[in-house]
C-alpha positions as CSV (number, residue, x, y, z in Angstrom):
1,M,-0.3,0.1,0.1
2,A,2.6,2.8,1.3
3,D,4.2,1.5,-2.3
4,R,1.7,2.7,-4.3
5,K,0.5,5.5,-2.2
6,R,4.3,6.8,-3.0
7,R,4.5,6.4,-7.1
8,R,1.2,8.5,-7.0
9,S,2.1,11.1,-5.6
10,D,5.4,10.7,-7.6
11,R,2.9,11.8,-10.7
12,A,2.6,15.4,-9.3
13,G,6.1,15.7,-10.7
14,R,8.3,17.7,-7.8
15,P,10.3,16.3,-4.9
16,S,8.8,16.6,-1.6
17,M,8.4,19.8,-0.1
18,R,6.7,22.0,3.2
19,S,2.5,21.8,3.2
20,P,1.2,25.5,2.5
21,G,-0.3,25.6,5.7
22,R,-2.9,27.6,6.5
23,P,-4.7,28.8,4.1
24,M,-3.5,32.7,2.2
25,V,-5.6,35.8,4.0
26,A,-6.6,36.6,0.7
27,R,-6.2,36.0,-3.1
28,R,-4.1,37.8,-5.6
29,E,-6.9,39.4,-6.2
30,D,-7.7,40.7,-3.4
31,R,-3.7,41.9,-3.2
32,Q,-4.5,43.8,-6.4
33,R,-8.0,45.7,-5.1
34,F,-5.6,46.5,-2.2
35,W,-3.2,48.1,-3.8
36,A,-5.4,49.8,-6.7
37,A,-6.7,51.3,-3.6
38,I,-3.7,52.8,-2.1
39,R,-2.4,53.7,-5.3
40,R,-5.4,56.2,-5.7
41,G,-4.6,57.6,-2.3
42,L,-6.2,55.7,0.4
43,S,-5.4,54.8,3.6
44,S,-3.9,51.1,4.7
45,E,-7.3,50.4,6.6
46,D,-9.5,51.6,4.1
47,A,-7.8,49.6,1.4
48,A,-7.9,46.9,3.5
49,V,-11.5,46.9,4.1
50,G,-12.3,47.3,0.2
51,A,-10.5,44.1,0.0
52,G,-12.4,42.1,1.5
53,V,-9.3,41.7,5.0
54,S,-9.0,43.4,8.1
55,P,-7.4,46.7,8.8
56,A,-4.6,45.4,10.7
57,V,-4.0,42.4,7.4
58,G,-3.6,46.2,5.2
59,T,-1.6,47.4,7.4
60,R,1.1,45.1,7.6
61,W,0.6,44.2,4.0
62,F,1.8,48.1,3.7
63,R,4.5,48.1,6.4
64,D,6.2,44.7,4.8
65,S,6.1,45.8,1.3
66,G,7.6,48.9,2.1
67,G,4.7,50.7,1.1
68,M,5.4,49.7,-2.7
69,P,3.3,46.9,-4.7
70,S,4.1,43.4,-4.2
71,I,2.3,42.0,-6.5
72,S,2.1,43.3,-10.2
73,L,-1.7,45.5,-10.8
74,A,-1.9,43.7,-14.7
75,P,-4.9,42.1,-14.8
76,A,-4.4,38.4,-14.9
77,S,-4.4,36.7,-18.7
78,G,-6.8,34.2,-19.5
79,R,-3.7,31.9,-20.1
80,Y,-3.9,31.0,-17.1
81,L,-6.6,29.4,-14.7
82,S,-7.9,31.6,-12.1
83,F,-8.7,30.8,-8.5
84,S,-12.3,30.4,-9.3
85,E,-11.7,28.3,-11.8
86,R,-9.9,25.7,-9.5
87,E,-12.5,26.2,-7.4
88,E,-15.3,24.5,-10.4
89,I,-12.5,21.7,-11.1
90,A,-12.8,20.6,-7.2
91,L,-16.1,20.5,-7.1
92,L,-16.2,18.4,-10.4
93,H,-13.4,16.2,-9.7
94,A,-14.8,15.4,-6.1
95,R,-17.8,14.4,-8.2
96,A,-16.3,12.3,-10.6
97,H,-16.1,13.8,-13.4
98,G,-13.5,13.1,-16.3
99,V,-11.3,15.5,-17.3
100,R,-12.6,15.7,-20.6
101,E,-16.2,16.3,-18.8
102,I,-14.2,19.4,-16.8
103,A,-12.5,20.2,-19.9
104,R,-16.3,21.1,-21.8
105,Q,-17.6,22.6,-18.9
106,L,-14.7,25.2,-18.2
107,R,-13.9,25.7,-21.8
108,R,-10.1,24.6,-21.5
109,S,-8.4,21.7,-23.2
110,P,-8.3,18.4,-21.1
111,S,-4.7,18.6,-21.7
112,T,-4.6,21.9,-19.1
113,I,-7.1,19.9,-16.7
114,S,-5.1,16.6,-17.1
115,R,-2.0,18.9,-16.3
116,E,-3.6,21.0,-13.3
117,L,-4.9,18.0,-11.8
118,R,-1.5,15.9,-11.9
119,R,0.7,19.1,-11.4
120,N,-1.0,21.1,-8.2
121,A,-2.5,18.3,-5.9
122,A,-1.8,18.1,-3.1
123,T,0.8,15.1,-1.7
124,R,1.0,15.2,2.2
125,G,-1.2,12.1,2.6
126,G,1.4,10.2,-0.5
127,D,-2.2,10.4,-2.4
128,L,-3.0,13.2,-5.5
129,Q,-6.0,14.8,-3.9
130,Y,-6.8,18.3,-5.5
131,R,-8.1,21.1,-3.3
132,A,-8.3,24.6,-4.4
133,I,-6.8,26.4,-2.3
134,A,-3.5,24.2,-2.3
135,A,-4.0,24.5,-5.9
136,Q,-3.3,27.9,-6.1
137,W,-0.5,27.8,-4.1
138,H,1.3,25.5,-5.9
139,A,0.5,27.7,-9.3
140,E,1.6,31.2,-7.8
141,R,4.7,29.3,-6.4
142,R,5.6,27.9,-9.6
143,A,4.8,31.4,-11.3
144,R,7.6,33.3,-9.2
145,R,10.8,34.1,-11.4
146,P,13.0,35.2,-9.1
147,K,15.8,37.6,-10.2
148,A,18.2,39.2,-9.0
149,A,18.4,42.9,-9.1
150,K,20.9,44.3,-11.2
151,L,22.2,46.5,-7.5
152,A,22.5,42.8,-5.5
153,R,24.7,41.9,-8.9
154,H,27.0,44.4,-9.8
155,E,29.7,45.0,-6.8
156,P,31.3,48.2,-7.9
157,L,27.1,49.7,-9.1
158,R,26.3,48.9,-5.7
159,R,29.2,50.9,-3.9
160,Y,29.3,53.5,-5.9
161,V,25.1,53.9,-5.1
162,Q,25.9,53.4,-1.3
163,D,28.8,55.7,-1.6
164,R,26.4,58.2,-3.2
165,L,23.7,57.9,-0.8
166,A,24.8,56.6,2.7
167,G,28.9,57.5,2.6
168,A,30.0,59.9,5.8
169,V,30.3,63.5,4.8
170,T,34.1,65.1,4.9
171,A,35.2,67.9,6.1
172,P,37.8,69.8,2.8
173,D,40.6,67.6,4.3
174,G,39.2,64.7,3.9
175,R,38.9,63.7,7.7
176,P,35.2,62.1,7.8
177,V,32.4,64.1,9.9
178,A,30.3,61.3,12.2
179,G,27.3,63.5,13.0
180,P,24.3,63.3,14.8
181,D,24.5,60.0,16.6
182,V,20.9,58.5,15.2
183,R,19.8,54.7,15.5
184,W,17.5,53.6,13.4
185,V,13.7,52.5,14.5
186,G,12.1,51.8,11.0
187,R,10.1,54.6,11.2
188,R,10.2,58.7,10.0
189,H,12.0,60.7,12.2
190,G,10.2,63.2,14.3
191,R,9.9,66.6,14.2
192,R,12.8,69.3,15.6
193,Q,14.7,65.7,15.8
194,P,18.2,65.1,15.0
195,R,19.1,63.5,11.4
196,R,22.1,61.1,10.0
197,W,24.2,62.8,8.1
198,A,25.2,61.6,4.8
199,T,26.1,62.7,1.5
200,A,22.6,61.6,0.5
201,W,22.1,62.4,-2.7
202,S,19.3,62.0,-4.1
203,P,18.5,59.0,-6.0
204,E,17.9,60.2,-10.0
205,Q,21.1,62.2,-9.0
206,I,22.9,59.4,-8.8
207,A,21.4,57.9,-11.8
208,K,21.4,61.1,-13.8
209,R,25.7,61.5,-12.6
210,L,26.8,57.4,-13.8
211,P,26.9,58.6,-17.7
212,T,29.2,60.9,-16.2
213,D,31.6,59.4,-13.8
214,F,31.6,56.4,-16.4
215,P,30.9,57.5,-20.0
216,D,32.6,54.0,-21.3
217,D,30.8,51.4,-19.4
218,D,27.2,50.9,-20.1
219,S,27.7,48.2,-17.3
220,M,27.3,51.1,-14.8
221,R,24.1,52.5,-15.3
222,V,21.1,52.1,-13.3
223,S,17.1,54.2,-13.3
224,H,16.6,56.2,-9.7
225,E,13.3,53.9,-9.6
226,A,15.9,50.7,-9.5
227,I,17.3,52.4,-6.4
228,Y,14.7,53.4,-4.9
229,Q,13.2,49.5,-4.9
230,A,16.5,48.9,-3.8
231,L,15.7,50.7,-0.9
232,Y,11.9,49.8,0.1
233,V,11.1,46.9,-1.3
234,P,12.0,43.9,0.9
235,G,14.5,40.6,-0.5
236,R,15.9,42.8,-3.3
237,G,19.0,42.3,-1.5
238,A,20.7,45.3,-2.6
239,L,20.7,47.9,0.1
240,R,20.2,48.5,3.2
241,R,16.6,49.2,4.9
242,E,18.0,52.0,6.9
243,W,19.9,54.0,4.7
244,T,15.7,55.6,3.8
245,A,17.1,57.9,6.7
246,C,19.4,59.5,4.5
247,L,16.8,60.8,2.0
248,R,15.5,64.1,2.0
249,T,12.4,63.3,3.4
250,G,13.9,60.7,5.4
251,R,10.5,58.3,4.4
252,A,11.1,54.7,5.9
253,L,7.8,53.9,3.4
254,R,6.6,54.9,0.5
255,V,4.2,57.1,0.1
256,P,1.6,56.9,-2.9
257,R,1.7,60.9,-4.3
258,A,-2.2,60.5,-4.4
259,R,-2.1,60.2,-0.9
260,T,-0.1,63.0,-0.4
261,R,-1.9,65.8,-2.6
262,G,-4.5,65.1,0.1
263,R,-3.0,65.0,3.5
264,G,-3.8,67.3,5.6
265,K,-6.5,68.9,3.8
266,Q,-9.5,66.6,4.6
267,F,-12.2,69.7,5.6
268,V,-10.8,71.7,2.3
269,T,-13.6,69.7,-0.4
270,A,-14.6,71.1,-4.0
271,D,-17.9,72.9,-3.0
272,V,-15.5,75.2,-0.3
273,L,-13.0,76.7,-2.9
274,I,-12.5,80.2,-4.3
275,G,-13.9,79.4,-7.4
276,Q,-17.2,78.4,-6.0
277,R,-16.7,82.2,-4.1
278,P,-20.3,85.0,-5.3
279,A,-18.8,86.6,-8.2
280,E,-19.6,89.9,-6.9
281,A,-16.7,88.6,-4.1
282,A,-14.2,89.8,-7.6
283,D,-15.2,93.1,-8.9
284,R,-15.2,94.2,-5.1
285,T,-19.0,96.5,-6.2
286,V,-20.8,94.8,-3.0
287,P,-19.2,95.1,0.7
288,G,-19.3,92.0,3.1
289,H,-16.6,89.8,1.7
290,W,-13.7,89.6,3.7
291,E,-10.4,88.1,3.5
292,G,-8.4,86.6,6.3
293,D,-5.3,85.2,7.8
294,L,-2.6,85.1,10.7
295,I,0.4,86.5,11.4
296,V,3.2,84.5,13.4
297,G,5.5,86.0,15.7
298,L,8.0,84.8,18.4
299,G,7.6,80.9,20.2
300,S,4.0,80.5,18.1
301,S,2.0,83.5,19.4
302,A,-0.8,85.0,16.4
303,I,-3.0,87.3,15.7
304,G,-5.9,86.9,13.0
305,T,-6.2,89.6,10.0
306,L,-9.6,90.3,8.3
307,V,-10.3,93.0,5.9
308,E,-13.6,94.2,4.2
309,R,-12.2,93.6,0.2
310,T,-14.6,96.7,-0.8
311,T,-13.5,99.4,1.6
312,R,-10.6,97.7,3.1
313,F,-11.5,97.9,6.3
314,T,-9.5,96.0,9.3
315,V,-10.6,93.9,11.8
316,L,-7.8,92.5,14.1
317,L,-8.4,89.0,16.2
318,H,-6.8,88.9,19.7
319,L,-5.6,85.1,20.3
320,P,-4.4,84.7,23.3
321,R,-1.9,81.3,24.6
322,M,-4.0,79.2,26.5
323,I,-3.9,77.5,29.9
324,G,-0.8,75.1,29.6
325,H,1.1,76.4,27.0
326,D,4.0,76.8,29.3
327,E,4.1,73.3,30.7
328,A,5.5,70.6,29.1
329,R,3.5,68.9,25.5
330,R,1.3,66.8,25.2
331,K,1.0,64.2,22.7
332,N,-2.1,64.8,20.5
333,G,-3.2,67.1,22.9
334,P,-5.1,70.8,22.3
335,A,-3.5,73.6,20.5
336,L,-2.5,75.7,23.0
337,A,-0.6,78.5,21.3
338,G,-4.1,80.2,21.2
339,H,-3.9,79.8,16.9
340,G,-5.7,76.3,16.8
341,A,-8.9,76.3,14.9
342,E,-11.3,76.6,17.9
343,A,-9.7,79.1,19.1
344,V,-9.7,80.6,15.7
345,R,-13.2,79.9,14.7
346,A,-14.6,81.5,18.3
347,A,-12.5,84.5,17.8
348,I,-13.6,85.1,14.1
349,A,-17.6,84.2,15.2
350,S,-17.0,87.0,17.7
351,A,-16.0,89.3,15.3
352,M,-18.6,89.1,12.9
353,T,-22.0,88.6,15.5
354,A,-21.2,92.3,15.9
355,L,-21.2,93.3,12.0
356,P,-25.0,94.0,10.7
357,E,-25.9,91.0,8.5
358,P,-25.3,92.4,5.0
359,L,-21.5,92.7,5.7
360,R,-21.2,88.5,6.3
361,R,-21.4,87.1,2.8
362,S,-18.3,85.6,2.5
363,L,-14.6,84.4,4.0
364,T,-11.5,83.8,2.1
365,W,-8.9,81.9,3.9
366,D,-5.9,80.2,2.7
367,Q,-6.3,76.2,3.5
368,G,-4.2,76.5,6.6
369,A,-5.4,73.7,9.7
370,E,-6.5,76.9,11.8
371,M,-9.9,76.6,10.0
372,A,-11.1,73.3,9.8
373,Q,-13.5,73.9,11.8
374,H,-15.3,76.1,9.3
375,A,-18.2,74.5,9.1
376,R,-19.4,75.1,12.3
377,L,-18.5,79.0,11.8
378,R,-20.9,78.7,8.8
379,L,-23.8,77.5,11.4
380,D,-22.8,79.8,13.8
381,T,-22.4,83.2,12.0
382,G,-23.9,82.2,8.9
383,L,-20.6,83.6,7.0
384,P,-19.6,81.4,4.4
385,V,-15.8,80.2,4.4
386,F,-14.1,79.7,1.2
387,F,-11.0,79.1,0.3
388,C,-7.5,79.5,-1.7
389,A,-5.4,77.4,-4.3
390,P,-2.5,75.6,-1.8
391,R,0.3,78.3,-2.3
392,S,-1.7,81.2,-4.1
393,P,-1.4,83.9,-2.0
394,W,-2.6,86.4,-4.7
395,Q,-6.3,85.0,-4.4
396,R,-6.3,86.6,-1.0
397,G,-4.2,90.5,-2.3
398,T,-5.8,92.4,-0.2
399,N,-5.2,91.1,3.2
400,E,-2.1,89.8,2.1
401,N,-1.5,94.2,1.1
402,T,-2.6,94.4,5.0
403,N,-0.8,91.8,6.6
404,G,2.2,93.6,5.1
405,L,1.1,97.2,6.6
406,L,0.2,95.7,9.9
407,R,4.4,94.4,10.0
408,Q,5.5,98.2,10.6
409,Y,3.7,97.5,14.1
410,F,4.0,94.2,14.7
411,P,7.5,93.1,13.2
412,K,8.5,89.8,12.3
413,G,10.4,88.1,15.3
414,T,8.9,89.8,17.9
415,D,6.3,87.9,20.3
416,L,2.6,88.9,19.3
417,S,1.0,87.4,22.6
418,A,3.0,90.8,24.9
419,H,-0.4,92.9,22.4
420,S,-3.7,92.8,24.6
421,A,-6.4,93.0,22.7
422,D,-7.4,96.9,23.3
423,D,-3.6,97.0,21.8
424,L,-4.7,95.5,18.6
425,A,-8.5,97.7,18.3
426,A,-6.0,100.5,18.6
427,I,-3.7,99.7,16.0
428,A,-7.3,98.6,13.7
429,A,-8.1,102.3,14.5
430,A,-5.1,103.7,13.5
431,L,-5.3,101.4,9.9
432,N,-8.4,102.2,9.4
433,G,-8.4,106.1,9.8
434,R,-5.9,106.3,7.2
435,P,-6.7,107.7,3.7
436,R,-6.6,105.3,0.4
437,K,-5.4,106.2,-2.8
438,V,-7.9,102.8,-4.2
439,L,-10.7,104.6,-2.1
440,G,-10.5,107.9,-3.3
441,W,-8.3,108.9,0.0
442,R,-11.1,108.1,1.8
443,T,-10.4,105.9,5.0
444,P,-11.2,102.4,5.5
445,A,-13.7,103.7,8.3
446,E,-15.4,106.5,6.7
447,A,-15.9,104.0,3.2
448,L,-17.8,101.7,5.8
449,N,-19.6,104.6,7.0
450,D,-20.7,105.6,4.1
451,Y,-22.2,102.1,3.1
452,L,-23.9,101.8,6.6
453,S,-25.7,105.2,6.0
454,L,-27.2,104.4,2.4
455,H,-27.8,100.8,3.8
456,P,-29.5,101.3,7.4
457,E,-29.9,98.1,10.0
458,P,-32.1,98.9,12.8
459,G,-30.4,98.5,15.9
460,V,-26.8,99.0,13.8
461,A,-24.4,102.1,14.9
462,T,-21.8,103.3,12.3
463,T,-18.5,103.3,13.1
464,P,-16.5,105.8,14.7
């Protein structure tokens, strides 16, 4: 009996090997859906849920692969059997259907089915037992085509890349300079933390420099993407993972561009961009459209500025530091510098509710995190908030100009928390009392008073 079982298992055409163990966490199609979602900018947890696995599994996949896809995202060729087809083969084979009948139902060649039942069958019990999960595992294992990376095979090229990426910094006399002693912990360096000193050429600089240094040696060529893969993809065996600390970003994991584009700006949606602002705000014909920003000083002190676009009337927001600011900062604690989202929302709401409703038509701000509570601000005051495009200060030109005028009173590098609310009111009154050429040499206060006198509202006094 033992000889018969051994002969039957020998038909698989492979030597004894370890068992695949428990079923795989997910199929190839699931992993492809996961990495496609990562490429679209989703987080590891959300991509995992979309692929049908737990968030913890998605996080492990992302970290273990260095943030780079561990599988080709190209659709599977119809030339190869899929997992669903292998499940059909297992069911039909268990019902004692012949090879040709299975091939007829799956519209495959009988030789394909015969080879599948023989080569990918489980042989642990000494017999040929076809199970879809084991067959898929054998097929994927056999489909691998391990090829050593060029950096792993080419010693001079690998040494050149290593010296330019992670080589020691040297003094003009050739003496190496060690720099800070930074231990690699497998994560990106924290804010305001020392970083490792190295020559720190970027992969693109290294790749583009090779033809200059080795014009006659075509073997000394490598693409910058190959260097990134050697750093981030496990198993490439060429460059050490800890050398990612020598890159400019210092990221221990490679992050998709789609994810970085949307990071930190979840509160800015398409319906609150400046293009959705009423057209009347652009031509400045109707007062009530404001521009806002913060001017920042020493020790993260700040003052909020609001400027009305038509009259150039300025309101300054007092943003005092909160209790506990001078104590040790608690991780993930509230913003205590006085210009967090909660403090800025409260200050703007207090200033805007003191104005008549016709002067609360819109507010334009940059995409700073201090305006994360803009939706609540709109509910509290009825003031719609719109956001400029990233790195586009000219879209709030009136406010930028006013901030320049305010620097006469609040120079850069000074502690702005030293000024009281009364001080800010006095400076705002001085600025609103200056005649402006754009207003026909009227002052902003006079221009606003003229508008209020023509459009009076019961119970609202004009500005002094």
